All heavy atoms as TSV, in Angstrom:
chain	resi	resn	atom	element	x	y	z
A	1	ALA	N	N	-3.961	-17.960	-20.774
A	1	ALA	CA	C	-5.416	-18.357	-21.166
A	1	ALA	C	C	-5.380	-19.009	-22.457
A	1	ALA	O	O	-4.620	-18.793	-23.345
A	1	ALA	CB	C	-6.151	-17.031	-21.190
A	2	ALA	N	N	-6.348	-19.964	-22.652
A	2	ALA	CA	C	-6.495	-20.634	-23.829
A	2	ALA	C	C	-7.080	-19.721	-24.930
A	2	ALA	O	O	-8.001	-18.983	-24.729
A	2	ALA	CB	C	-7.489	-21.880	-23.627
A	3	VAL	N	N	-6.465	-19.790	-26.089
A	3	VAL	CA	C	-6.900	-19.030	-27.216
A	3	VAL	C	C	-7.248	-19.897	-28.360
A	3	VAL	O	O	-6.470	-20.801	-28.677
A	3	VAL	CB	C	-5.838	-17.978	-27.613
A	3	VAL	CG1	C	-6.296	-17.246	-28.794
A	3	VAL	CG2	C	-5.382	-17.101	-26.414
A	4	ALA	N	N	-8.391	-19.745	-29.024
A	4	ALA	CA	C	-8.857	-20.480	-30.086
A	4	ALA	C	C	-8.094	-20.062	-31.407
A	4	ALA	O	O	-8.755	-19.310	-32.248
A	4	ALA	CB	C	-10.347	-20.506	-30.293
A	5	CYS	N	N	-6.894	-20.446	-31.624
A	5	CYS	CA	C	-6.147	-20.094	-32.821
A	5	CYS	C	C	-5.039	-21.026	-32.952
A	5	CYS	O	O	-4.682	-21.790	-32.014
A	5	CYS	CB	C	-5.697	-18.620	-32.700
A	5	CYS	SG	S	-4.515	-18.306	-31.374
A	6	ASP	N	N	-4.369	-20.897	-34.113
A	6	ASP	CA	C	-3.138	-21.753	-34.392
A	6	ASP	C	C	-1.856	-21.037	-34.024
A	6	ASP	O	O	-0.951	-21.724	-33.650
A	6	ASP	CB	C	-3.060	-22.024	-35.861
A	6	ASP	CG	C	-4.255	-22.959	-36.302
A	6	ASP	OD1	O	-4.580	-23.843	-35.453
A	6	ASP	OD2	O	-4.740	-22.920	-37.395
A	7	VAL	N	N	-1.859	-19.739	-34.121
A	7	VAL	CA	C	-0.640	-18.932	-33.817
A	7	VAL	C	C	-0.954	-17.640	-33.071
A	7	VAL	O	O	-1.962	-16.988	-33.426
A	7	VAL	CB	C	0.096	-18.573	-35.185
A	7	VAL	CG1	C	1.407	-17.661	-34.915
A	7	VAL	CG2	C	0.518	-19.798	-35.939
A	8	VAL	N	N	-0.205	-17.275	-32.141
A	8	VAL	CA	C	-0.300	-16.004	-31.500
A	8	VAL	C	C	0.934	-15.188	-31.891
A	8	VAL	O	O	2.055	-15.650	-31.658
A	8	VAL	CB	C	-0.325	-16.125	-29.988
A	8	VAL	CG1	C	-0.411	-14.785	-29.275
A	8	VAL	CG2	C	-1.639	-16.934	-29.518
A	9	ASP	N	N	0.683	-13.974	-32.511
A	9	ASP	CA	C	1.795	-13.246	-33.075
A	9	ASP	C	C	2.082	-12.014	-32.167
A	9	ASP	O	O	1.302	-11.109	-32.281
A	9	ASP	CB	C	1.436	-12.839	-34.514
A	9	ASP	CG	C	2.543	-11.992	-35.089
A	9	ASP	OD1	O	3.642	-12.337	-34.948
A	9	ASP	OD2	O	2.268	-10.932	-35.713
A	10	MET	N	N	2.971	-12.069	-31.370
A	10	MET	CA	C	3.292	-11.002	-30.421
A	10	MET	C	C	3.824	-9.736	-31.133
A	10	MET	O	O	3.616	-8.673	-30.680
A	10	MET	CB	C	4.284	-11.470	-29.330
A	10	MET	CG	C	5.594	-11.733	-29.837
A	10	MET	SD	S	6.666	-12.359	-28.303
A	10	MET	CE	C	8.182	-12.338	-29.075
A	11	GLU	N	N	4.459	-9.959	-32.306
A	11	GLU	CA	C	5.015	-8.743	-33.021
A	11	GLU	C	C	3.848	-7.880	-33.558
A	11	GLU	O	O	3.985	-6.648	-33.639
A	11	GLU	CB	C	6.041	-9.134	-34.096
A	11	GLU	CG	C	7.276	-9.712	-33.575
A	11	GLU	CD	C	7.200	-11.213	-33.349
A	11	GLU	OE1	O	6.224	-11.835	-33.664
A	11	GLU	OE2	O	8.228	-11.806	-32.952
A	12	ALA	N	N	2.875	-8.504	-34.030
A	12	ALA	CA	C	1.715	-7.697	-34.578
A	12	ALA	C	C	0.836	-7.190	-33.599
A	12	ALA	O	O	-0.049	-6.375	-33.923
A	12	ALA	CB	C	0.964	-8.584	-35.710
A	13	TYR	N	N	0.872	-7.652	-32.427
A	13	TYR	CA	C	-0.111	-7.224	-31.415
A	13	TYR	C	C	-0.119	-5.661	-31.193
A	13	TYR	O	O	-1.259	-5.074	-31.182
A	13	TYR	CB	C	0.182	-7.802	-29.969
A	13	TYR	CG	C	-0.750	-7.349	-28.934
A	13	TYR	CD1	C	-1.998	-7.847	-28.742
A	13	TYR	CD2	C	-0.366	-6.344	-28.068
A	13	TYR	CE1	C	-2.822	-7.382	-27.930
A	13	TYR	CE2	C	-1.189	-5.932	-27.113
A	13	TYR	CZ	C	-2.516	-6.410	-26.897
A	13	TYR	OH	O	-3.300	-5.952	-26.043
A	14	ALA	N	N	0.973	-5.027	-31.135
A	14	ALA	CA	C	0.974	-3.563	-30.960
A	14	ALA	C	C	0.320	-2.862	-32.061
A	14	ALA	O	O	-0.437	-1.899	-31.887
A	14	ALA	CB	C	2.405	-3.113	-30.794
A	15	LEU	N	N	0.557	-3.342	-33.340
A	15	LEU	CA	C	-0.079	-2.749	-34.447
A	15	LEU	C	C	-1.610	-2.950	-34.440
A	15	LEU	O	O	-2.401	-2.065	-34.767
A	15	LEU	CB	C	0.437	-3.301	-35.744
A	15	LEU	CG	C	1.955	-3.045	-36.009
A	15	LEU	CD1	C	2.472	-3.879	-37.281
A	15	LEU	CD2	C	2.185	-1.587	-36.301
A	16	ALA	N	N	-2.064	-4.178	-34.092
A	16	ALA	CA	C	-3.447	-4.533	-33.920
A	16	ALA	C	C	-4.138	-3.596	-32.885
A	16	ALA	O	O	-5.156	-3.097	-33.150
A	16	ALA	CB	C	-3.598	-5.930	-33.687
A	17	LYS	N	N	-3.482	-3.472	-31.829
A	17	LYS	CA	C	-4.034	-2.677	-30.709
A	17	LYS	C	C	-4.165	-1.177	-31.130
A	17	LYS	O	O	-5.214	-0.563	-30.919
A	17	LYS	CB	C	-3.221	-2.737	-29.446
A	17	LYS	CG	C	-3.822	-2.029	-28.335
A	17	LYS	CD	C	-3.129	-2.227	-26.967
A	17	LYS	CE	C	-3.762	-1.568	-25.858
A	17	LYS	NZ	N	-3.126	-1.858	-24.559
A	18	ALA	N	N	-3.118	-0.548	-31.813
A	18	ALA	CA	C	-3.156	0.730	-32.217
A	18	ALA	C	C	-4.309	0.964	-33.167
A	18	ALA	O	O	-5.088	1.904	-33.101
A	18	ALA	CB	C	-1.817	1.151	-32.829
A	19	CYS	N	N	-4.523	-0.006	-34.169
A	19	CYS	CA	C	-5.526	0.093	-35.096
A	19	CYS	C	C	-6.923	-0.007	-34.407
A	19	CYS	O	O	-7.828	0.787	-34.747
A	19	CYS	CB	C	-5.436	-1.026	-36.188
A	19	CYS	SG	S	-4.119	-0.732	-37.265
A	20	ARG	N	N	-7.048	-0.883	-33.487
A	20	ARG	CA	C	-8.303	-0.983	-32.790
A	20	ARG	C	C	-8.613	0.308	-31.944
A	20	ARG	O	O	-9.803	0.803	-32.063
A	20	ARG	CB	C	-8.294	-2.135	-31.779
A	20	ARG	CG	C	-9.598	-2.360	-31.028
A	20	ARG	CD	C	-9.504	-3.540	-30.081
A	20	ARG	NE	N	-10.790	-3.692	-29.412
A	20	ARG	CZ	C	-11.512	-4.662	-29.412
A	20	ARG	NH1	N	-11.093	-5.819	-29.969
A	20	ARG	NH2	N	-12.612	-4.710	-28.694
A	21	LEU	N	N	-7.651	0.787	-31.227
A	21	LEU	CA	C	-7.827	2.121	-30.569
A	21	LEU	C	C	-8.278	3.270	-31.421
A	21	LEU	O	O	-8.955	4.143	-31.131
A	21	LEU	CB	C	-6.599	2.410	-29.750
A	21	LEU	CG	C	-6.285	1.493	-28.644
A	21	LEU	CD1	C	-4.964	1.824	-27.991
A	21	LEU	CD2	C	-7.459	1.568	-27.586
A	22	GLU	N	N	-7.740	3.226	-32.736
A	22	GLU	CA	C	-8.005	4.340	-33.707
A	22	GLU	C	C	-9.219	3.946	-34.564
A	22	GLU	O	O	-9.572	4.722	-35.451
A	22	GLU	CB	C	-6.799	4.563	-34.550
A	22	GLU	CG	C	-5.589	5.090	-33.762
A	22	GLU	CD	C	-5.949	6.468	-33.194
A	22	GLU	OE1	O	-6.615	7.287	-33.797
A	22	GLU	OE2	O	-5.405	6.675	-32.044
A	23	GLY	N	N	-9.834	2.773	-34.364
A	23	GLY	CA	C	-10.961	2.354	-35.169
A	23	GLY	C	C	-10.656	2.117	-36.629
A	23	GLY	O	O	-11.411	2.211	-37.508
A	24	LEU	N	N	-9.414	1.644	-36.817
A	24	LEU	CA	C	-8.981	1.293	-38.176
A	24	LEU	C	C	-8.983	-0.332	-38.400
A	24	LEU	O	O	-8.655	-0.958	-37.442
A	24	LEU	CB	C	-7.549	1.729	-38.388
A	24	LEU	CG	C	-7.371	3.350	-38.262
A	24	LEU	CD1	C	-5.964	3.716	-38.286
A	24	LEU	CD2	C	-8.145	4.011	-39.398
A	25	PRO	N	N	-9.139	-0.658	-39.563
A	25	PRO	CA	C	-9.040	-2.110	-39.882
A	25	PRO	C	C	-7.619	-2.621	-39.705
A	25	PRO	O	O	-6.661	-1.845	-39.925
A	25	PRO	CB	C	-9.577	-2.275	-41.297
A	25	PRO	CG	C	-9.394	-0.996	-41.902
A	25	PRO	CD	C	-9.496	0.006	-40.835
A	26	PHE	N	N	-7.471	-3.879	-39.385
A	26	PHE	CA	C	-6.133	-4.488	-39.366
A	26	PHE	C	C	-6.220	-5.915	-39.858
A	26	PHE	O	O	-7.061	-6.680	-39.536
A	26	PHE	CB	C	-5.734	-4.499	-37.875
A	26	PHE	CG	C	-4.338	-5.135	-37.754
A	26	PHE	CD1	C	-3.172	-4.538	-38.004
A	26	PHE	CD2	C	-4.302	-6.450	-37.189
A	26	PHE	CE1	C	-1.917	-5.234	-37.901
A	26	PHE	CE2	C	-3.077	-7.071	-37.063
A	26	PHE	CZ	C	-1.926	-6.526	-37.357
A	27	ALA	N	N	-5.157	-6.239	-40.529
A	27	ALA	CA	C	-5.030	-7.675	-41.052
A	27	ALA	C	C	-3.496	-7.955	-40.993
A	27	ALA	O	O	-2.684	-7.116	-41.260
A	27	ALA	CB	C	-5.469	-7.842	-42.409
A	28	CYS	N	N	-3.174	-9.210	-40.726
A	28	CYS	CA	C	-1.707	-9.665	-40.602
A	28	CYS	C	C	-1.599	-10.993	-41.244
A	28	CYS	O	O	-2.340	-11.885	-40.986
A	28	CYS	CB	C	-1.315	-9.650	-39.263
A	28	CYS	SG	S	0.434	-10.098	-38.949
A	29	ALA	N	N	-0.547	-11.125	-42.066
A	29	ALA	CA	C	-0.183	-12.455	-42.647
A	29	ALA	C	C	1.142	-12.761	-42.306
A	29	ALA	O	O	2.087	-11.842	-42.558
A	29	ALA	CB	C	-0.471	-12.376	-44.173
A	30	LYS	N	N	1.366	-13.932	-41.772
A	30	LYS	CA	C	2.750	-14.390	-41.466
A	30	LYS	C	C	2.945	-15.709	-41.954
A	30	LYS	O	O	2.037	-16.510	-41.984
A	30	LYS	CB	C	3.039	-14.287	-40.023
A	30	LYS	CG	C	3.044	-12.892	-39.405
A	30	LYS	CD	C	3.676	-12.843	-38.158
A	30	LYS	CE	C	5.041	-12.143	-38.302
A	30	LYS	NZ	N	5.722	-12.011	-37.060
A	31	TYR	N	N	4.189	-16.098	-42.251
A	31	TYR	CA	C	4.546	-17.458	-42.667
A	31	TYR	C	C	5.536	-17.962	-41.730
A	31	TYR	O	O	6.644	-17.356	-41.543
A	31	TYR	CB	C	5.075	-17.426	-44.164
A	31	TYR	CG	C	5.392	-18.825	-44.738
A	31	TYR	CD1	C	4.423	-19.337	-45.666
A	31	TYR	CD2	C	6.439	-19.553	-44.426
A	31	TYR	CE1	C	4.553	-20.559	-46.226
A	31	TYR	CE2	C	6.594	-20.764	-44.982
A	31	TYR	CZ	C	5.668	-21.306	-45.889
A	31	TYR	OH	O	5.840	-22.429	-46.463
A	32	ILE	N	N	5.248	-19.004	-41.044
A	32	ILE	CA	C	6.168	-19.583	-40.073
A	32	ILE	C	C	7.254	-20.418	-40.769
A	32	ILE	O	O	6.977	-21.356	-41.464
A	32	ILE	CB	C	5.462	-20.460	-39.026
A	32	ILE	CG1	C	4.383	-19.650	-38.316
A	32	ILE	CG2	C	6.377	-21.036	-38.079
A	32	ILE	CD1	C	3.383	-20.397	-37.510
A	33	THR	N	N	8.475	-19.961	-40.697
A	33	THR	CA	C	9.572	-20.556	-41.431
A	33	THR	C	C	10.368	-21.469	-40.677
A	33	THR	O	O	11.127	-22.310	-41.196
A	33	THR	CB	C	10.458	-19.542	-41.960
A	33	THR	OG1	O	10.934	-18.662	-40.980
A	33	THR	CG2	C	9.795	-18.673	-43.138
A	34	ASP	N	N	10.318	-21.409	-39.289
A	34	ASP	CA	C	11.207	-22.227	-38.506
A	34	ASP	C	C	10.539	-22.570	-37.143
A	34	ASP	O	O	9.663	-21.981	-36.751
A	34	ASP	CB	C	12.561	-21.715	-38.420
A	34	ASP	CG	C	12.542	-20.330	-37.611
A	34	ASP	OD1	O	12.347	-20.398	-36.332
A	34	ASP	OD2	O	12.622	-19.338	-38.211
A	35	GLY	N	N	11.112	-23.506	-36.394
A	35	GLY	CA	C	10.650	-23.963	-35.195
A	35	GLY	C	C	11.285	-23.282	-34.027
A	35	GLY	O	O	11.146	-23.713	-32.873
A	36	ALA	N	N	12.136	-22.289	-34.324
A	36	ALA	CA	C	12.927	-21.576	-33.248
A	36	ALA	C	C	13.730	-22.484	-32.385
A	36	ALA	O	O	13.697	-22.439	-31.214
A	36	ALA	CB	C	11.862	-20.682	-32.426
A	37	ASP	N	N	14.386	-23.466	-33.017
A	37	ASP	CA	C	15.208	-24.381	-32.317
A	37	ASP	C	C	16.590	-24.377	-32.956
A	37	ASP	O	O	16.932	-23.433	-33.638
A	37	ASP	CB	C	14.562	-25.723	-32.345
A	37	ASP	CG	C	14.409	-26.314	-33.802
A	37	ASP	OD1	O	14.848	-25.698	-34.647
A	37	ASP	OD2	O	13.715	-27.326	-33.880
A	38	HIS	N	N	17.378	-25.375	-32.641
A	38	HIS	CA	C	18.788	-25.442	-33.144
A	38	HIS	C	C	18.834	-25.428	-34.723
A	38	HIS	O	O	19.894	-25.170	-35.279
A	38	HIS	CB	C	19.455	-26.649	-32.625
A	38	HIS	CG	C	18.945	-27.953	-33.147
A	38	HIS	ND1	N	17.666	-28.537	-32.701
A	38	HIS	CD2	C	19.406	-28.763	-34.150
A	38	HIS	CE1	C	17.468	-29.607	-33.308
A	38	HIS	NE2	N	18.518	-29.874	-34.255
A	39	ALA	N	N	17.747	-25.823	-35.399
A	39	ALA	CA	C	17.717	-25.969	-36.837
A	39	ALA	C	C	17.133	-24.720	-37.496
A	39	ALA	O	O	16.948	-24.684	-38.705
A	39	ALA	CB	C	17.075	-27.195	-37.366
A	40	ALA	N	N	16.850	-23.655	-36.681
A	40	ALA	CA	C	16.070	-22.527	-37.193
A	40	ALA	C	C	16.700	-21.849	-38.389
A	40	ALA	O	O	16.044	-21.504	-39.344
A	40	ALA	CB	C	15.892	-21.480	-36.062
A	41	ALA	N	N	18.026	-21.688	-38.311
A	41	ALA	CA	C	18.705	-20.939	-39.498
A	41	ALA	C	C	18.588	-21.764	-40.764
A	41	ALA	O	O	18.274	-21.234	-41.850
A	41	ALA	CB	C	20.157	-20.750	-39.166
A	42	ASP	N	N	18.744	-23.054	-40.675
A	42	ASP	CA	C	18.645	-23.926	-41.904
A	42	ASP	C	C	17.219	-23.988	-42.283
A	42	ASP	O	O	16.948	-23.935	-43.494
A	42	ASP	CB	C	19.134	-25.310	-41.555
A	42	ASP	CG	C	20.732	-25.391	-41.459
A	42	ASP	OD1	O	21.324	-24.495	-41.992
A	42	ASP	OD2	O	21.174	-26.261	-40.760
A	43	ASP	N	N	16.276	-24.152	-41.384
A	43	ASP	CA	C	14.746	-24.292	-41.704
A	43	ASP	C	C	14.488	-22.854	-42.448
A	43	ASP	O	O	13.658	-22.914	-43.406
A	43	ASP	CB	C	14.060	-24.378	-40.555
A	43	ASP	CG	C	14.188	-25.817	-39.868
A	43	ASP	OD1	O	14.674	-26.630	-40.596
A	43	ASP	OD2	O	13.690	-25.866	-38.677
A	44	TRP	N	N	14.852	-21.777	-41.878
A	44	TRP	CA	C	14.513	-20.499	-42.451
A	44	TRP	C	C	14.967	-20.366	-43.869
A	44	TRP	O	O	14.253	-19.982	-44.821
A	44	TRP	CB	C	15.122	-19.324	-41.645
A	44	TRP	CG	C	14.681	-17.965	-42.159
A	44	TRP	CD1	C	13.567	-17.342	-41.807
A	44	TRP	CD2	C	15.395	-17.160	-43.041
A	44	TRP	NE1	N	13.542	-16.138	-42.490
A	44	TRP	CE2	C	14.644	-16.013	-43.261
A	44	TRP	CE3	C	16.639	-17.280	-43.744
A	44	TRP	CZ2	C	15.143	-14.978	-44.074
A	44	TRP	CZ3	C	17.086	-16.176	-44.553
A	44	TRP	CH2	C	16.316	-15.118	-44.687
A	45	ALA	N	N	16.229	-20.746	-44.120
A	45	ALA	CA	C	16.739	-20.672	-45.554
A	45	ALA	C	C	16.092	-21.531	-46.481
A	45	ALA	O	O	15.763	-21.160	-47.624
A	45	ALA	CB	C	18.282	-21.036	-45.477
A	46	SER	N	N	15.731	-22.788	-46.060
A	46	SER	CA	C	15.026	-23.684	-47.032
A	46	SER	C	C	13.510	-23.354	-47.187
A	46	SER	O	O	13.013	-23.636	-48.209
A	46	SER	CB	C	15.195	-25.182	-46.513
A	46	SER	OG	O	14.543	-25.313	-45.282
A	47	ASN	N	N	12.974	-22.798	-46.167
A	47	ASN	CA	C	11.434	-22.360	-46.275
A	47	ASN	C	C	11.252	-20.962	-46.846
A	47	ASN	O	O	10.123	-20.666	-47.189
A	47	ASN	CB	C	10.836	-22.430	-44.901
A	47	ASN	CG	C	10.595	-23.850	-44.469
A	47	ASN	OD1	O	10.165	-24.689	-45.271
A	47	ASN	ND2	N	10.838	-24.132	-43.186
A	48	LEU	N	N	12.247	-20.187	-46.990
A	48	LEU	CA	C	12.040	-18.762	-47.546
A	48	LEU	C	C	11.388	-18.770	-48.977
A	48	LEU	O	O	10.466	-18.019	-49.110
A	48	LEU	CB	C	13.343	-18.022	-47.508
A	48	LEU	CG	C	13.364	-16.572	-47.807
A	48	LEU	CD1	C	12.347	-15.847	-46.822
A	48	LEU	CD2	C	14.642	-15.957	-47.801
A	49	PRO	N	N	11.823	-19.580	-49.922
A	49	PRO	CA	C	11.219	-19.604	-51.144
A	49	PRO	C	C	9.716	-19.873	-51.146
A	49	PRO	O	O	8.872	-19.299	-51.724
A	49	PRO	CB	C	11.939	-20.588	-51.945
A	49	PRO	CG	C	13.286	-20.685	-51.309
A	49	PRO	CD	C	12.993	-20.487	-49.924
A	50	ARG	N	N	9.313	-20.784	-50.239
A	50	ARG	CA	C	7.914	-21.132	-50.095
A	50	ARG	C	C	7.162	-20.016	-49.472
A	50	ARG	O	O	6.032	-19.781	-49.871
A	50	ARG	CB	C	7.781	-22.419	-49.258
A	50	ARG	CG	C	8.087	-23.719	-50.033
A	50	ARG	CD	C	7.689	-24.919	-49.144
A	50	ARG	NE	N	8.723	-25.179	-48.121
A	50	ARG	CZ	C	9.682	-25.926	-48.247
A	50	ARG	NH1	N	9.933	-26.600	-49.442
A	50	ARG	NH2	N	10.624	-26.095	-47.295
A	51	ALA	N	N	7.744	-19.293	-48.559
A	51	ALA	CA	C	7.087	-18.236	-47.878
A	51	ALA	C	C	6.875	-17.081	-49.034
A	51	ALA	O	O	5.835	-16.533	-49.075
A	51	ALA	CB	C	7.925	-17.647	-46.834
A	52	ALA	N	N	7.850	-16.871	-49.758
A	52	ALA	CA	C	7.724	-15.768	-50.832
A	52	ALA	C	C	6.642	-16.120	-51.748
A	52	ALA	O	O	5.861	-15.262	-52.160
A	52	ALA	CB	C	9.108	-15.563	-51.529
A	53	ALA	N	N	6.557	-17.397	-52.250
A	53	ALA	CA	C	5.555	-17.781	-53.061
A	53	ALA	C	C	4.150	-17.673	-52.467
A	53	ALA	O	O	3.249	-17.254	-53.117
A	53	ALA	CB	C	5.784	-19.235	-53.573
A	54	GLY	N	N	4.010	-18.033	-51.176
A	54	GLY	CA	C	2.793	-17.867	-50.453
A	54	GLY	C	C	2.272	-16.508	-50.403
A	54	GLY	O	O	1.136	-16.129	-50.616
A	55	PHE	N	N	3.208	-15.611	-50.122
A	55	PHE	CA	C	2.859	-14.138	-50.001
A	55	PHE	C	C	2.540	-13.618	-51.359
A	55	PHE	O	O	1.731	-12.804	-51.413
A	55	PHE	CB	C	3.977	-13.398	-49.263
A	55	PHE	CG	C	3.978	-13.451	-47.810
A	55	PHE	CD1	C	5.065	-13.980	-47.069
A	55	PHE	CD2	C	2.855	-13.062	-47.105
A	55	PHE	CE1	C	4.994	-14.081	-45.752
A	55	PHE	CE2	C	2.811	-13.138	-45.664
A	55	PHE	CZ	C	3.833	-13.640	-44.932
A	56	ARG	N	N	3.167	-14.072	-52.384
A	56	ARG	CA	C	2.806	-13.587	-53.688
A	56	ARG	C	C	1.412	-13.981	-54.043
A	56	ARG	O	O	0.523	-13.297	-54.599
A	56	ARG	CB	C	3.807	-14.139	-54.741
A	56	ARG	CG	C	3.554	-13.643	-56.069
A	56	ARG	CD	C	4.445	-14.155	-57.169
A	56	ARG	NE	N	4.084	-13.593	-58.446
A	56	ARG	CZ	C	4.918	-13.148	-59.314
A	56	ARG	NH1	N	6.217	-13.210	-59.103
A	56	ARG	NH2	N	4.501	-12.720	-60.464
A	57	ARG	N	N	1.021	-15.267	-53.751
A	57	ARG	CA	C	-0.320	-15.805	-53.980
A	57	ARG	C	C	-1.301	-14.968	-53.254
A	57	ARG	O	O	-2.380	-14.578	-53.734
A	57	ARG	CB	C	-0.441	-17.232	-53.749
A	57	ARG	CG	C	0.329	-18.139	-54.710
A	57	ARG	CD	C	-0.174	-19.592	-54.543
A	57	ARG	NE	N	0.195	-20.080	-53.190
A	57	ARG	CZ	C	1.458	-20.569	-52.895
A	57	ARG	NH1	N	2.398	-20.701	-53.806
A	57	ARG	NH2	N	1.595	-20.911	-51.630
A	58	LEU	N	N	-1.009	-14.703	-51.969
A	58	LEU	CA	C	-1.846	-13.828	-51.178
A	58	LEU	C	C	-2.077	-12.414	-51.751
A	58	LEU	O	O	-3.181	-12.020	-51.899
A	58	LEU	CB	C	-1.394	-13.810	-49.713
A	58	LEU	CG	C	-2.215	-12.882	-48.793
A	58	LEU	CD1	C	-3.597	-13.378	-48.640
A	58	LEU	CD2	C	-1.518	-12.834	-47.457
A	59	ALA	N	N	-0.976	-11.800	-52.093
A	59	ALA	CA	C	-1.123	-10.459	-52.593
A	59	ALA	C	C	-1.833	-10.448	-53.964
A	59	ALA	O	O	-2.769	-9.598	-54.123
A	59	ALA	CB	C	0.370	-9.958	-52.916
A	60	GLU	N	N	-1.634	-11.473	-54.836
A	60	GLU	CA	C	-2.362	-11.510	-56.068
A	60	GLU	C	C	-3.849	-11.761	-55.768
A	60	GLU	O	O	-4.706	-11.074	-56.555
A	60	GLU	CB	C	-1.806	-12.582	-56.914
A	60	GLU	CG	C	-0.435	-12.200	-57.588
A	60	GLU	CD	C	0.239	-13.386	-58.195
A	60	GLU	OE1	O	-0.199	-14.554	-58.012
A	60	GLU	OE2	O	1.175	-13.155	-58.914
A	61	ALA	N	N	-4.245	-12.547	-54.903
A	61	ALA	CA	C	-5.637	-12.871	-54.610
A	61	ALA	C	C	-6.306	-11.549	-53.948
A	61	ALA	O	O	-7.398	-11.242	-54.397
A	61	ALA	CB	C	-5.728	-13.981	-53.543
A	62	LEU	N	N	-5.549	-10.800	-53.140
A	62	LEU	CA	C	-6.109	-9.574	-52.667
A	62	LEU	C	C	-6.285	-8.511	-53.593
A	62	LEU	O	O	-7.277	-7.773	-53.591
A	62	LEU	CB	C	-5.206	-9.140	-51.511
A	62	LEU	CG	C	-5.219	-9.948	-50.193
A	62	LEU	CD1	C	-4.118	-9.489	-49.170
A	62	LEU	CD2	C	-6.568	-9.936	-49.459
A	63	LEU	N	N	-5.377	-8.520	-54.605
A	63	LEU	CA	C	-5.583	-7.540	-55.655
A	63	LEU	C	C	-6.671	-7.873	-56.560
A	63	LEU	O	O	-7.307	-6.920	-57.133
A	63	LEU	CB	C	-4.184	-7.428	-56.466
A	63	LEU	CG	C	-3.098	-6.737	-55.738
A	63	LEU	CD1	C	-1.750	-6.923	-56.526
A	63	LEU	CD2	C	-3.375	-5.290	-55.384
A	64	ARG	N	N	-6.949	-9.122	-56.710
A	64	ARG	CA	C	-8.166	-9.465	-57.533
A	64	ARG	C	C	-9.479	-9.227	-56.869
A	64	ARG	O	O	-10.544	-9.109	-57.535
A	64	ARG	CB	C	-8.037	-11.037	-57.948
A	64	ARG	CG	C	-7.101	-11.256	-59.051
A	64	ARG	CD	C	-7.212	-12.641	-59.492
A	64	ARG	NE	N	-6.993	-13.644	-58.461
A	64	ARG	CZ	C	-5.882	-14.271	-58.156
A	64	ARG	NH1	N	-4.768	-13.942	-58.804
A	64	ARG	NH2	N	-5.760	-15.136	-57.273
A	65	ALA	N	N	-9.474	-9.142	-55.566
A	65	ALA	CA	C	-10.728	-9.008	-54.707
A	65	ALA	C	C	-11.266	-7.637	-54.840
A	65	ALA	O	O	-10.786	-6.677	-55.168
A	65	ALA	CB	C	-10.466	-9.399	-53.282
């Protein structure tokens, strides 16, 4: 089925469903580091510093909120 989003995260689905069933809030942040192809290992290694910086900015913004 068509979904109006940029990314579907299958790993977080179980957590989201459990939270929904329990009436708890849920949020998930992910950073896509690679294209899951032959270059994935190299892409992951080169994108990891950017992912860490992005998550740090997110955490700092959430702490200020």
